[in-house]
BAVEXGU-163188 format. One record per residue (C-alpha): residue in one letter; y, z, x; residue number from 1. Coordinates in steps of 0.02 Angstrom, whole numbers, always signed. Last residue first. Example, Ala and Ser with C-alpha at 12.3 -4.5 7.8 and 13.67 -1.06 7.14 Angstrom:
BEGIN
{code=S c2=-53 c3=+357 c1=+684 pos=2}
{code=A c2=-225 c3=+390 c1=+615 pos=1}
//
This chain:
BEGIN
{code=A c2=-2933 c3=+7926 c1=+9418 pos=290}
{code=F c2=-2808 c3=+8057 c1=+9478 pos=289}
{code=R c2=-2716 c3=+8113 c1=+9322 pos=288}
{code=D c2=-2862 c3=+8055 c1=+9214 pos=287}
{code=Q c2=-2972 c3=+8180 c1=+9307 pos=286}
{code=W c2=-2887 c3=+8333 c1=+9235 pos=285}
{code=P c2=-3001 c3=+8376 c1=+9089 pos=284}
{code=V c2=-3167 c3=+8339 c1=+9178 pos=283}
{code=K c2=-3271 c3=+8191 c1=+9118 pos=282}
{code=G c2=-3458 c3=+8200 c1=+9081 pos=281}
{code=E c2=-3467 c3=+8247 c1=+8898 pos=280}
{code=E c2=-3328 c3=+8133 c1=+8838 pos=279}
{code=S c2=-3395 c3=+7993 c1=+8946 pos=278}
{code=I c2=-3295 c3=+7934 c1=+9097 pos=277}
{code=F c2=-3406 c3=+8024 c1=+9224 pos=276}
{code=Y c2=-3566 c3=+7969 c1=+9136 pos=275}
{code=K c2=-3524 c3=+7785 c1=+9156 pos=274}
{code=A c2=-3494 c3=+7811 c1=+9343 pos=273}
{code=F c2=-3658 c3=+7905 c1=+9366 pos=272}
{code=E c2=-3751 c3=+7762 c1=+9283 pos=271}
{code=K c2=-3655 c3=+7636 c1=+9389 pos=270}
{code=R c2=-3714 c3=+7725 c1=+9546 pos=269}
{code=I c2=-3893 c3=+7712 c1=+9485 pos=268}
{code=E c2=-3870 c3=+7527 c1=+9451 pos=267}
{code=K c2=-3805 c3=+7500 c1=+9629 pos=266}
{code=A c2=-3957 c3=+7590 c1=+9700 pos=265}
{code=E c2=-4074 c3=+7480 c1=+9599 pos=264}
{code=Q c2=-3983 c3=+7322 c1=+9655 pos=263}
{code=S c2=-4020 c3=+7368 c1=+9835 pos=262}
{code=A c2=-3878 c3=+7399 c1=+9956 pos=261}
{code=N c2=-3801 c3=+7292 c1=+10093 pos=260}
{code=R c2=-3716 c3=+7378 c1=+10237 pos=259}
{code=P c2=-3536 c3=+7394 c1=+10294 pos=258}
{code=I c2=-3508 c3=+7488 c1=+10460 pos=257}
{code=R c2=-3401 c3=+7645 c1=+10459 pos=256}
{code=Q c2=-3397 c3=+7733 c1=+10627 pos=255}
{code=L c2=-3434 c3=+7918 c1=+10626 pos=254}
{code=D c2=-3291 c3=+8041 c1=+10631 pos=253}
{code=L c2=-3247 c3=+8151 c1=+10780 pos=252}
{code=L c2=-3262 c3=+8340 c1=+10795 pos=251}
{code=S c2=-3117 c3=+8415 c1=+10892 pos=250}
{code=G c2=-2974 c3=+8289 c1=+10885 pos=249}
{code=E c2=-2872 c3=+8377 c1=+10752 pos=248}
{code=T c2=-2947 c3=+8546 c1=+10713 pos=247}
{code=E c2=-2804 c3=+8668 c1=+10685 pos=246}
{code=A c2=-2694 c3=+8617 c1=+10539 pos=245}
{code=R c2=-2842 c3=+8564 c1=+10431 pos=244}
{code=W c2=-2926 c3=+8733 c1=+10453 pos=243}
{code=S c2=-2799 c3=+8815 c1=+10336 pos=242}
{code=G c2=-2871 c3=+8724 c1=+10186 pos=241}
{code=P c2=-2767 c3=+8591 c1=+10099 pos=240}
{code=T c2=-2703 c3=+8633 c1=+9924 pos=239}
{code=I c2=-2770 c3=+8504 c1=+9802 pos=238}
{code=S c2=-2701 c3=+8462 c1=+9629 pos=237}
{code=G c2=-2826 c3=+8451 c1=+9486 pos=236}
{code=T c2=-2693 c3=+8507 c1=+9361 pos=235}
{code=D c2=-2774 c3=+8650 c1=+9266 pos=234}
{code=L c2=-2918 c3=+8673 c1=+9388 pos=233}
{code=D c2=-2799 c3=+8697 c1=+9534 pos=232}
{code=E c2=-2906 c3=+8651 c1=+9683 pos=231}
{code=S c2=-2929 c3=+8737 c1=+9850 pos=230}
{code=D c2=-2966 c3=+8661 c1=+10020 pos=229}
{code=F c2=-3056 c3=+8792 c1=+10124 pos=228}
{code=T c2=-2982 c3=+8936 c1=+10225 pos=227}
{code=G c2=-2851 c3=+8982 c1=+10095 pos=226}
{code=P c2=-2938 c3=+9140 c1=+10037 pos=225}
{code=P c2=-3032 c3=+9222 c1=+10180 pos=224}
{code=T c2=-3180 c3=+9130 c1=+10259 pos=223}
{code=Y c2=-3262 c3=+9238 c1=+10391 pos=222}
{code=M c2=-3200 c3=+9408 c1=+10334 pos=221}
{code=R c2=-3216 c3=+9378 c1=+10147 pos=220}
{code=V c2=-3384 c3=+9290 c1=+10171 pos=219}
{code=S c2=-3447 c3=+9435 c1=+10278 pos=218}
{code=Q c2=-3417 c3=+9557 c1=+10136 pos=217}
{code=A c2=-3481 c3=+9444 c1=+9997 pos=216}
{code=N c2=-3648 c3=+9402 c1=+10077 pos=215}
{code=R c2=-3731 c3=+9252 c1=+10161 pos=214}
{code=R c2=-3586 c3=+9146 c1=+10222 pos=213}
{code=L c2=-3581 c3=+9238 c1=+10389 pos=212}
{code=F c2=-3766 c3=+9203 c1=+10416 pos=211}
{code=N c2=-3741 c3=+9019 c1=+10374 pos=210}
{code=H c2=-3603 c3=+9002 c1=+10505 pos=209}
{code=L c2=-3707 c3=+9097 c1=+10633 pos=208}
{code=S c2=-3851 c3=+8974 c1=+10608 pos=207}
{code=I c2=-3733 c3=+8826 c1=+10622 pos=206}
{code=C c2=-3660 c3=+8895 c1=+10785 pos=205}
{code=A c2=-3836 c3=+8920 c1=+10855 pos=204}
{code=L c2=-3886 c3=+8743 c1=+10806 pos=203}
{code=V c2=-3734 c3=+8675 c1=+10899 pos=202}
{code=V c2=-3771 c3=+8777 c1=+11056 pos=201}
{code=S c2=-3953 c3=+8724 c1=+11055 pos=200}
{code=E c2=-3907 c3=+8540 c1=+11043 pos=199}
{code=V c2=-3779 c3=+8564 c1=+11182 pos=198}
{code=K c2=-3921 c3=+8626 c1=+11293 pos=197}
{code=K c2=-4015 c3=+8463 c1=+11267 pos=196}
{code=P c2=-3854 c3=+8364 c1=+11300 pos=195}
{code=H c2=-3832 c3=+8448 c1=+11471 pos=194}
{code=L c2=-3679 c3=+8559 c1=+11469 pos=193}
{code=P c2=-3491 c3=+8542 c1=+11496 pos=192}
{code=I c2=-3443 c3=+8537 c1=+11309 pos=191}
{code=P c2=-3299 c3=+8416 c1=+11281 pos=190}
{code=K c2=-3154 c3=+8511 c1=+11203 pos=189}
{code=R c2=-3121 c3=+8610 c1=+11044 pos=188}
{code=F c2=-3304 c3=+8621 c1=+10994 pos=187}
{code=V c2=-3335 c3=+8778 c1=+11098 pos=186}
{code=R c2=-3198 c3=+8851 c1=+10991 pos=185}
{code=F c2=-3320 c3=+8905 c1=+10858 pos=184}
{code=V c2=-3202 c3=+8960 c1=+10720 pos=183}
{code=T c2=-3094 c3=+8806 c1=+10698 pos=182}
{code=A c2=-3222 c3=+8671 c1=+10736 pos=181}
{code=L c2=-3350 c3=+8754 c1=+10623 pos=180}
{code=L c2=-3220 c3=+8773 c1=+10485 pos=179}
{code=G c2=-3176 c3=+8589 c1=+10488 pos=178}
{code=F c2=-3359 c3=+8539 c1=+10485 pos=177}
{code=V c2=-3386 c3=+8648 c1=+10332 pos=176}
{code=N c2=-3229 c3=+8581 c1=+10247 pos=175}
{code=E c2=-3289 c3=+8401 c1=+10264 pos=174}
{code=I c2=-3461 c3=+8455 c1=+10203 pos=173}
{code=I c2=-3386 c3=+8524 c1=+10042 pos=172}
{code=R c2=-3266 c3=+8378 c1=+10018 pos=171}
{code=R c2=-3416 c3=+8274 c1=+9964 pos=170}
{code=A c2=-3415 c3=+8354 c1=+9791 pos=169}
{code=R c2=-3232 c3=+8318 c1=+9757 pos=168}
{code=S c2=-3244 c3=+8144 c1=+9838 pos=167}
{code=L c2=-3388 c3=+8100 c1=+9722 pos=166}
{code=R c2=-3285 c3=+8142 c1=+9569 pos=165}
{code=Y c2=-3138 c3=+8037 c1=+9626 pos=164}
{code=N c2=-3248 c3=+7890 c1=+9675 pos=163}
{code=F c2=-3338 c3=+7896 c1=+9508 pos=162}
{code=A c2=-3174 c3=+7898 c1=+9411 pos=161}
{code=R c2=-3112 c3=+7749 c1=+9512 pos=160}
{code=E c2=-3270 c3=+7653 c1=+9473 pos=159}
{code=Q c2=-3261 c3=+7700 c1=+9289 pos=158}
{code=S c2=-3089 c3=+7624 c1=+9277 pos=157}
{code=G c2=-2942 c3=+7728 c1=+9215 pos=156}
{code=K c2=-2826 c3=+7682 c1=+9357 pos=155}
{code=P c2=-2868 c3=+7511 c1=+9428 pos=154}
{code=Y c2=-2995 c3=+7496 c1=+9570 pos=153}
{code=P c2=-2966 c3=+7484 c1=+9758 pos=152}
{code=G c2=-3099 c3=+7486 c1=+9811 pos=151}
{code=P c2=-3274 c3=+7488 c1=+9881 pos=150}
{code=F c2=-3372 c3=+7601 c1=+9764 pos=149}
{code=P c2=-3396 c3=+7770 c1=+9847 pos=148}
{code=K c2=-3563 c3=+7831 c1=+9918 pos=147}
{code=M c2=-3720 c3=+7894 c1=+9830 pos=146}
{code=L c2=-3882 c3=+7932 c1=+9920 pos=145}
{code=N c2=-4051 c3=+7950 c1=+9835 pos=144}
{code=T c2=-4070 c3=+7772 c1=+9768 pos=143}
{code=N c2=-3978 c3=+7697 c1=+9915 pos=142}
{code=L c2=-3800 c3=+7668 c1=+9973 pos=141}
{code=S c2=-3791 c3=+7662 c1=+10162 pos=140}
{code=F c2=-3681 c3=+7786 c1=+10253 pos=139}
{code=A c2=-3514 c3=+7777 c1=+10344 pos=138}
{code=D c2=-3427 c3=+7747 c1=+10176 pos=137}
{code=D c2=-3438 c3=+7929 c1=+10124 pos=136}
{code=A c2=-3581 c3=+8040 c1=+10066 pos=135}
{code=V c2=-3659 c3=+8121 c1=+9912 pos=134}
{code=L c2=-3845 c3=+8162 c1=+9911 pos=133}
{code=V c2=-3947 c3=+8119 c1=+9758 pos=132}
{code=F c2=-4065 c3=+8178 c1=+9621 pos=131}
{code=P c2=-4134 c3=+8029 c1=+9527 pos=130}
{code=T c2=-4064 c3=+7959 c1=+9363 pos=129}
{code=V c2=-4157 c3=+7922 c1=+9203 pos=128}
{code=Q c2=-4060 c3=+7796 c1=+9102 pos=127}
{code=S c2=-3931 c3=+7846 c1=+8974 pos=126}
{code=Q c2=-3905 c3=+7866 c1=+8789 pos=125}
{code=I c2=-3783 c3=+8007 c1=+8759 pos=124}
{code=K c2=-3819 c3=+8186 c1=+8707 pos=123}
{code=E c2=-3963 c3=+8225 c1=+8825 pos=122}
{code=S c2=-3854 c3=+8190 c1=+8975 pos=121}
{code=L c2=-3884 c3=+8146 c1=+9156 pos=120}
{code=C c2=-4056 c3=+8083 c1=+9107 pos=119}
{code=T c2=-4199 c3=+8139 c1=+9219 pos=118}
{code=P c2=-4271 c3=+8092 c1=+9389 pos=117}
{code=K c2=-4410 c3=+8208 c1=+9451 pos=116}
{code=P c2=-4357 c3=+8362 c1=+9546 pos=115}
{code=L c2=-4365 c3=+8346 c1=+9735 pos=114}
{code=K c2=-4524 c3=+8402 c1=+9823 pos=113}
{code=L c2=-4460 c3=+8344 c1=+9994 pos=112}
{code=E c2=-4612 c3=+8236 c1=+10035 pos=111}
{code=N c2=-4568 c3=+8084 c1=+9931 pos=110}
{code=N c2=-4594 c3=+7966 c1=+10080 pos=109}
{code=I c2=-4413 c3=+7906 c1=+10072 pos=108}
{code=L c2=-4350 c3=+8086 c1=+10077 pos=107}
{code=K c2=-4471 c3=+8146 c1=+10210 pos=106}
{code=N c2=-4412 c3=+8008 c1=+10326 pos=105}
{code=Y c2=-4231 c3=+8045 c1=+10282 pos=104}
{code=F c2=-4250 c3=+8230 c1=+10323 pos=103}
{code=T c2=-4340 c3=+8193 c1=+10486 pos=102}
{code=T c2=-4188 c3=+8097 c1=+10544 pos=101}
{code=N c2=-4186 c3=+7915 c1=+10599 pos=100}
{code=A c2=-4107 c3=+7845 c1=+10440 pos=99}
{code=F c2=-3966 c3=+7971 c1=+10459 pos=98}
{code=V c2=-3911 c3=+7891 c1=+10622 pos=97}
{code=G c2=-3875 c3=+7734 c1=+10520 pos=96}
{code=G c2=-3715 c3=+7824 c1=+10468 pos=95}
{code=D c2=-3624 c3=+7752 c1=+10618 pos=94}
{code=S c2=-3593 c3=+7785 c1=+10802 pos=93}
{code=I c2=-3755 c3=+7756 c1=+10892 pos=92}
{code=R c2=-3671 c3=+7760 c1=+11063 pos=91}
{code=G c2=-3655 c3=+7948 c1=+11039 pos=90}
{code=Q c2=-3837 c3=+7985 c1=+11076 pos=89}
{code=C c2=-3934 c3=+8073 c1=+10937 pos=88}
{code=G c2=-3947 c3=+8259 c1=+10974 pos=87}
{code=V c2=-3915 c3=+8355 c1=+10815 pos=86}
{code=D c2=-4002 c3=+8355 c1=+10647 pos=85}
{code=A c2=-3947 c3=+8482 c1=+10518 pos=84}
{code=Y c2=-4008 c3=+8538 c1=+10348 pos=83}
{code=I c2=-3959 c3=+8671 c1=+10222 pos=82}
{code=I c2=-3784 c3=+8702 c1=+10289 pos=81}
{code=R c2=-3695 c3=+8830 c1=+10181 pos=80}
{code=Y c2=-3528 c3=+8786 c1=+10103 pos=79}
{code=D c2=-3573 c3=+8861 c1=+9933 pos=78}
{code=A c2=-3608 c3=+8693 c1=+9849 pos=77}
{code=D c2=-3742 c3=+8651 c1=+9976 pos=76}
{code=A c2=-3713 c3=+8567 c1=+10144 pos=75}
{code=I c2=-3806 c3=+8425 c1=+10232 pos=74}
{code=A c2=-3781 c3=+8394 c1=+10418 pos=73}
{code=M c2=-3789 c3=+8258 c1=+10552 pos=72}
{code=L c2=-3723 c3=+8307 c1=+10723 pos=71}
{code=V c2=-3709 c3=+8161 c1=+10845 pos=70}
{code=I c2=-3703 c3=+8178 c1=+11034 pos=69}
{code=S c2=-3546 c3=+8135 c1=+11128 pos=68}
{code=F c2=-3452 c3=+8047 c1=+11267 pos=67}
{code=T c2=-3277 c3=+7982 c1=+11233 pos=66}
{code=G c2=-3201 c3=+7811 c1=+11197 pos=65}
{code=H c2=-3194 c3=+7833 c1=+11008 pos=64}
{code=Y c2=-3332 c3=+7701 c1=+10995 pos=63}
{code=N c2=-3454 c3=+7818 c1=+11080 pos=62}
{code=Y c2=-3520 c3=+7837 c1=+11258 pos=61}
{code=Y c2=-3681 c3=+7940 c1=+11260 pos=60}
{code=V c2=-3794 c3=+7799 c1=+11320 pos=59}
{code=S c2=-3655 c3=+7713 c1=+11419 pos=58}
{code=G c2=-3722 c3=+7758 c1=+11592 pos=57}
{code=S c2=-3822 c3=+7919 c1=+11587 pos=56}
{code=N c2=-3830 c3=+7947 c1=+11775 pos=55}
{code=E c2=-3751 c3=+8119 c1=+11761 pos=54}
{code=P c2=-3704 c3=+8172 c1=+11585 pos=53}
{code=A c2=-3524 c3=+8131 c1=+11532 pos=52}
{code=E c2=-3443 c3=+8290 c1=+11467 pos=51}
{code=I c2=-3482 c3=+8320 c1=+11285 pos=50}
{code=Q c2=-3397 c3=+8285 c1=+11119 pos=49}
{code=V c2=-3490 c3=+8325 c1=+10959 pos=48}
{code=H c2=-3479 c3=+8165 c1=+10856 pos=47}
{code=K c2=-3485 c3=+8202 c1=+10672 pos=46}
{code=G c2=-3600 c3=+8168 c1=+10525 pos=45}
{code=D c2=-3590 c3=+8188 c1=+10337 pos=44}
{code=L c2=-3696 c3=+8234 c1=+10188 pos=43}
{code=A c2=-3653 c3=+8337 c1=+10033 pos=42}
{code=G c2=-3809 c3=+8408 c1=+9949 pos=41}
{code=I c2=-3935 c3=+8403 c1=+9809 pos=40}
{code=C c2=-3823 c3=+8323 c1=+9677 pos=39}
{code=H c2=-3906 c3=+8291 c1=+9507 pos=38}
{code=P c2=-3743 c3=+8334 c1=+9416 pos=37}
{code=F c2=-3571 c3=+8328 c1=+9498 pos=36}
{code=N c2=-3448 c3=+8445 c1=+9415 pos=35}
{code=W c2=-3401 c3=+8536 c1=+9576 pos=34}
{code=K c2=-3441 c3=+8718 c1=+9540 pos=33}
{code=L c2=-3565 c3=+8708 c1=+9396 pos=32}
{code=C c2=-3647 c3=+8541 c1=+9437 pos=31}
{code=F c2=-3646 c3=+8567 c1=+9625 pos=30}
{code=G c2=-3724 c3=+8739 c1=+9608 pos=29}
{code=N c2=-3851 c3=+8676 c1=+9481 pos=28}
{code=A c2=-3906 c3=+8545 c1=+9608 pos=27}
{code=V c2=-3939 c3=+8678 c1=+9741 pos=26}
{code=E c2=-4039 c3=+8783 c1=+9617 pos=25}
{code=R c2=-4133 c3=+8628 c1=+9561 pos=24}
{code=W c2=-4179 c3=+8597 c1=+9743 pos=23}
{code=G c2=-4254 c3=+8771 c1=+9757 pos=22}
{code=E c2=-4350 c3=+8751 c1=+9594 pos=21}
{code=E c2=-4425 c3=+8586 c1=+9652 pos=20}
{code=S c2=-4489 c3=+8673 c1=+9808 pos=19}
{code=R c2=-4458 c3=+8685 c1=+9994 pos=18}
{code=P c2=-4271 c3=+8709 c1=+9994 pos=17}
{code=I c2=-4198 c3=+8707 c1=+10171 pos=16}
{code=Q c2=-4198 c3=+8881 c1=+10245 pos=15}
{code=L c2=-4068 c3=+8846 c1=+10379 pos=14}
{code=I c2=-4135 c3=+8946 c1=+10527 pos=13}
{code=L c2=-4322 c3=+8922 c1=+10507 pos=12}
{code=L c2=-4324 c3=+8753 c1=+10423 pos=11}
{code=V c2=-4207 c3=+8688 c1=+10556 pos=10}
{code=I c2=-4323 c3=+8751 c1=+10692 pos=9}
{code=D c2=-4471 c3=+8664 c1=+10611 pos=8}
{code=Y c2=-4372 c3=+8502 c1=+10597 pos=7}
{code=K c2=-4321 c3=+8515 c1=+10779 pos=6}
{code=Y c2=-4502 c3=+8529 c1=+10833 pos=5}
{code=I c2=-4554 c3=+8380 c1=+10728 pos=4}
{code=N c2=-4408 c3=+8278 c1=+10795 pos=3}
{code=R c2=-4444 c3=+8317 c1=+10977 pos=2}
{code=M c2=-4629 c3=+8276 c1=+10961 pos=1}
//
């Protein structure tokens, strides 16, 4: 009952796409702004630190040695959060938390109305490729979720190119979490509330974040130039966002636990990798970094 209720609330405040057209709009944003086609969101999770609840034992005790609940979120190309799940106990410290969310259940049951798989390019021969989330090593590779190849790989390899391109798109959610921790100072220290109340506080902060990212005037006030990581499109060099100097120790990373992936998921990742080193799919500066 809790998950159904939370999913309805998330739909209300986050306006997750409910149609194929809506998901295509999200994917177009990632393709145009971050050069990652077929991407429907950047996924990550963080531990939100709380004070130890009474009589909770080790249920909320995480591998960092603090007490927490887990925030799982997906962001679009414009730094807006389109889905969030908050409330999982901190002892579950890895990306497997995602497998217990309503979003994942709807994803694997084909209930999200995602666009049908298509070729990444009409100009080069390629297999049809599904629309995917991008994430880091804390998550499991699957047909709708891409994570980096385990490295290292030599410069110029398709695996290294893929990892570079994925990191550019995934940096969106990293910047969103950094901004939340900077602006909403409730995240700066363990929150002294019952975990259920902390869930409401976190969802309220996310809702305010999305509201402030809604129009040009509020965007300029909320996220002035220099807030997020910026990239020189001529050289590909990164200038760190201002939030990075302020949020150390606020929202904590998930634990990375290796998991096996299906052969189908590995083939899909290879298809993206081949596209990113093709003449059509590569970006001009990537050879400097990949």
